[in-house]
Rosetta silent file (secondary structure, phi, psi, omega in degrees, C-alpha in Angstrom):
SEQUENCE: MGNQQLLFIVLGVIAVSIAVLAGLDYFQSQAVESNRDQVILDLNRLANLAQTYYKKENQLGGGGRSFVGFDIPEELKATATGTFEILNITSTRVLIEGVGTESSGTAAGCTESIQKVTYQISITSTETTLNRVY
SCORE:     score description
SCORE:     0.000 S_00000001
   1 L     0.000  139.025  175.490   43.681  143.091  106.825 S_00000001
   2 L   -75.798  160.044  176.522   46.330  142.800  109.420 S_00000001
   3 H   -53.255  -45.463 -175.860   50.009  143.116  108.947 S_00000001
   4 H   -61.687  -36.607 -179.671   50.495  139.453  109.653 S_00000001
   5 H   -66.427  -43.058  175.801   47.925  138.396  106.929 S_00000001
   6 H   -62.896  -38.643  173.072   49.628  140.665  104.407 S_00000001
   7 H   -55.507  -51.879 -177.849   52.975  139.206  105.327 S_00000001
   8 H   -64.810  -32.743  177.987   51.620  135.570  104.643 S_00000001
   9 H   -67.827  -46.942 -179.193   50.227  136.664  101.319 S_00000001
  10 H   -58.542  -37.746 -179.936   53.543  138.281  100.191 S_00000001
  11 H   -71.598  -43.118  178.629   55.461  135.118  101.346 S_00000001
  12 H   -57.498  -41.638 -176.339   52.899  132.832   99.495 S_00000001
  13 H   -69.106  -37.849  178.368   53.366  134.854   96.216 S_00000001
  14 H   -62.550  -49.814 -174.994   57.185  134.720   96.645 S_00000001
  15 H   -65.234  -40.361  174.409   57.102  131.011   97.292 S_00000001
  16 H   -63.548  -41.602  178.604   54.805  130.305   94.233 S_00000001
  17 H   -59.314  -47.978 -179.500   57.076  132.512   91.991 S_00000001
  18 H   -62.727  -36.743 -173.175   60.125  130.442   92.941 S_00000001
  19 H   -75.759  -43.022  175.864   58.347  127.180   92.434 S_00000001
  20 H   -55.902  -45.720 -178.830   57.157  128.363   88.905 S_00000001
  21 H   -65.368  -42.979  178.516   60.583  129.500   87.904 S_00000001
  22 H   -57.843  -46.734 -179.222   62.182  126.259   89.279 S_00000001
  23 H   -60.409  -40.632  177.013   59.595  124.293   87.248 S_00000001
  24 H   -66.106  -46.109  175.975   60.285  126.246   84.028 S_00000001
  25 H   -52.666  -51.496 -179.904   64.029  125.700   84.415 S_00000001
  26 H   -61.149  -42.680 -177.393   63.533  121.998   85.009 S_00000001
  27 H   -67.162  -43.121  179.494   61.193  121.662   81.927 S_00000001
  28 H   -58.127  -45.858  179.410   63.685  123.567   79.753 S_00000001
  29 H   -57.847  -45.661 -175.982   66.592  121.353   80.863 S_00000001
  30 H   -66.233  -36.156  177.360   64.638  118.255   80.213 S_00000001
  31 H   -64.167  -36.762  178.252   63.618  119.560   76.773 S_00000001
  32 H   -71.858  -48.308 -175.615   67.421  120.124   75.849 S_00000001
  33 H   -64.077  -40.968  178.475   68.478  116.762   77.253 S_00000001
  34 H   -57.050  -45.567  178.884   65.613  115.065   75.288 S_00000001
  35 H   -63.663  -39.960  173.603   66.809  116.886   72.164 S_00000001
  36 H   -58.097  -48.094 -176.493   70.350  115.694   72.709 S_00000001
  37 H   -64.167  -36.543  174.718   69.337  112.176   73.041 S_00000001
  38 H   -62.279  -47.643 -177.169   67.270  112.441   69.769 S_00000001
  39 H   -64.619  -38.888 -178.082   70.084  113.994   67.801 S_00000001
  40 H   -65.641  -39.589  176.823   72.451  111.284   69.017 S_00000001
  41 H   -63.114  -42.140  178.126   69.991  108.592   68.074 S_00000001
  42 H   -72.352  -32.943  170.234   69.450  109.956   64.660 S_00000001
  43 H   -67.553  -30.525  170.334   73.261  110.346   64.074 S_00000001
  44 H   -72.868  -34.832  179.127   73.782  106.796   64.942 S_00000001
  45 H   -66.695  -37.184  176.769   71.017  105.747   62.551 S_00000001
  46 H   -67.636  -34.405 -177.777   72.747  107.766   59.718 S_00000001
  47 H   -68.068  -36.950  174.360   76.020  106.142   60.686 S_00000001
  48 H   -61.899  -39.803 -179.863   74.433  102.616   60.193 S_00000001
  49 H   -61.618  -44.513 -176.078   73.087  103.843   56.803 S_00000001
  50 H   -66.133  -43.437  174.996   76.554  105.095   55.817 S_00000001
  51 H   -65.458  -34.250  172.330   78.229  101.893   56.897 S_00000001
  52 H   -72.891  -32.169  172.199   75.771   99.834   54.930 S_00000001
  53 H   -62.594  -43.211 -178.886   76.210  101.979   51.968 S_00000001
  54 H   -63.953  -38.484 -168.293   80.087  101.437   52.288 S_00000001
  55 H   -88.166  -25.533  177.493   79.789   97.630   52.629 S_00000001
  56 L   -76.909  133.802 -177.061   77.340   97.191   49.810 S_00000001
  57 L   -57.724  158.887 -177.167   78.537   96.469   46.322 S_00000001
  58 H   -63.756  -37.886 -176.713   78.235   99.043   43.550 S_00000001
  59 H   -67.397  -19.426  177.857   75.952   96.830   41.633 S_00000001
  60 H  -104.165   27.215  179.289   73.453   96.709   44.481 S_00000001
  61 L    80.831   17.668 -171.036   73.410  100.452   44.964 S_00000001
  62 L  -115.389 -168.406 -177.994   76.163  100.769   47.449 S_00000001
  63 L   -86.054  -20.774 -178.357   79.638  102.312   47.536 S_00000001
  64 L    65.499   45.065  178.814   81.720   99.139   46.930 S_00000001
  65 L    78.280   33.850  173.831   84.161   99.821   49.907 S_00000001
  66 L  -152.977  147.006 -177.999   83.854  103.642   49.608 S_00000001
  67 L   -96.599   -4.166  179.401   81.664  106.247   51.216 S_00000001
  68 L   -61.366  128.181 -179.596   81.970  108.587   48.061 S_00000001
  69 L   104.059  -14.704  178.046   78.385  108.841   46.720 S_00000001
  70 L   -74.275  140.256  179.416   76.606  108.485   50.058 S_00000001
  71 L  -142.949  147.401  175.679   73.990  111.007   50.820 S_00000001
  72 L   -73.414  135.235  179.465   71.585  111.542   53.576 S_00000001
  73 L   -54.412  139.451 -178.286   68.047  110.578   52.640 S_00000001
  74 H   -45.051  -46.015 -170.306   65.749  113.707   52.025 S_00000001
  75 H   -69.889  -19.303 -178.285   63.395  112.696   54.831 S_00000001
  76 H  -100.157   -2.669 -177.134   66.223  112.597   57.361 S_00000001
  77 H   -72.685  -32.679  174.664   67.964  115.828   56.362 S_00000001
  78 E  -136.716  114.782  176.567   65.362  117.912   58.305 S_00000001
  79 L  -127.767 -176.433  175.431   63.242  116.292   60.965 S_00000001
  80 L   -60.446  -27.708  179.540   61.412  117.334   64.185 S_00000001
  81 L   -78.576  -33.884  177.999   64.654  116.618   65.974 S_00000001
  82 E   164.392 -157.397  175.390   66.842  118.912   63.921 S_00000001
  83 E  -120.495  147.950 -179.884   68.802  119.076   60.658 S_00000001
  84 E  -126.779  140.692  177.244   71.612  116.862   59.465 S_00000001
  85 E  -151.306  148.017  175.250   74.354  117.361   56.882 S_00000001
  86 E   -82.820  127.349 -177.444   77.492  115.870   55.634 S_00000001
  87 E   -92.500  -32.315 -179.580   80.415  118.135   56.351 S_00000001
  88 E  -153.112  146.553  171.913   83.174  116.000   54.744 S_00000001
  89 E  -146.587  130.555  174.373   83.238  112.743   52.835 S_00000001
  90 L  -132.463 -175.700 -178.867   86.100  110.834   51.526 S_00000001
  91 L   -64.681  -20.816 -177.114   86.472  107.134   50.483 S_00000001
  92 L  -117.705   -4.613 -175.059   87.156  106.005   53.981 S_00000001
  93 L  -157.399  145.836  177.567   85.399  108.387   56.264 S_00000001
  94 E  -125.884  135.346  174.246   82.267  110.479   56.607 S_00000001
  95 E  -114.170  114.740 -177.552   81.639  113.478   58.894 S_00000001
  96 E  -120.556  138.458  177.908   78.077  114.234   59.671 S_00000001
  97 E  -114.039  140.333  178.939   76.741  117.083   61.814 S_00000001
  98 E  -118.327  122.642  176.936   73.393  117.121   63.629 S_00000001
  99 E  -112.544  122.629 -177.882   71.976  120.472   64.823 S_00000001
 100 E   -76.669  176.018  171.749   68.986  120.093   67.246 S_00000001
 101 E   -86.989  -16.695 -174.104   65.940  122.242   67.713 S_00000001
 102 E  -104.824  142.343  172.707   66.605  123.246   71.312 S_00000001
 103 E   -79.864  132.875 -175.177   69.128  125.995   72.336 S_00000001
 104 L   -73.868  -13.780 -168.002   71.820  124.520   74.552 S_00000001
 105 L  -124.591   22.085 -177.917   72.294  127.430   76.829 S_00000001
 106 L   -91.518  157.431  173.014   68.699  128.760   77.722 S_00000001
 107 L  -157.714  166.486 -174.129   67.250  128.749   81.123 S_00000001
 108 L   -59.599  134.562  174.705   64.204  130.407   82.770 S_00000001
 109 L    87.399   -7.620  179.036   64.648  134.097   82.806 S_00000001
 110 L  -113.164  156.237 -179.900   67.451  134.250   80.249 S_00000001
 111 L   -65.737  148.317 -175.953   67.667  135.370   76.705 S_00000001
 112 L   -69.280  129.911 -177.622   67.612  132.621   74.162 S_00000001
 113 L   -74.825  152.448  177.786   70.998  131.256   73.143 S_00000001
 114 L   -93.774   -4.081 -176.201   71.865  131.007   69.382 S_00000001
 115 L   -90.275  109.997  178.385   73.889  127.834   70.091 S_00000001
 116 E   -82.446  154.638  167.309   71.657  124.795   69.245 S_00000001
 117 E   -47.541  122.287 -172.256   72.281  121.370   70.426 S_00000001
 118 E  -142.534  128.224  170.605   74.958  120.232   68.056 S_00000001
 119 E  -136.690  157.701  175.079   76.962  116.969   67.654 S_00000001
 120 E  -122.155  140.011 -178.673   79.207  115.489   65.020 S_00000001
 121 E  -128.218  127.207 -175.878   79.786  111.884   64.202 S_00000001
 122 E  -101.352  119.667 -174.097   82.860  110.621   62.375 S_00000001
 123 E  -118.042  133.202  168.443   82.075  107.251   60.548 S_00000001
 124 L  -117.112 -174.812 -179.499   84.523  104.746   59.240 S_00000001
 125 L   -66.991  -28.726 -171.139   83.909  101.229   57.901 S_00000001
 126 L  -124.395   -4.501  177.754   84.180   99.700   61.347 S_00000001
 127 L  -150.053  166.571  176.222   83.629  102.408   63.939 S_00000001
 128 E  -133.997  143.301  174.990   81.919  105.731   64.756 S_00000001
 129 E  -128.187  116.843 -178.633   83.090  108.577   66.981 S_00000001
 130 E   -89.020  130.350  177.024   80.684  110.975   68.465 S_00000001
 131 E  -130.524  131.287 -177.996   81.709  114.497   69.502 S_00000001
 132 E   -85.261  124.443 -179.800   79.584  117.061   71.224 S_00000001
 133 L   -94.113  -55.751 -177.325   79.965  120.522   69.664 S_00000001
 134 L  -137.783    0.000    0.000   77.332  122.480   71.837 S_00000001
């Protein structure tokens, strides 16, 4: 083989390697963003359940204008999206945290981050506030 042919082979291998790494990085970032969207969606669903519990009368299985006694349904505590738990609950407010399954700081060629996609939602009787932790 001539020097020119070897040079083309080396350049081809380098170009393919760069394309593969870029594709892996893109796929990972899309997986993280998808997990973020799912965690937010599940937290909003839990906020809806908590507000329904708050507004429902005691006789009908609700809180009677209190969040005390609200609990996340078992099937929603751990899902394919992540895990969800109540961090704080008072009669007027609930704080729920959702920890996703994807690490928020990973990229192709990097070691896995221990910081998972994490959001917290603060729920009152009339509004919700979403905060990104990681």
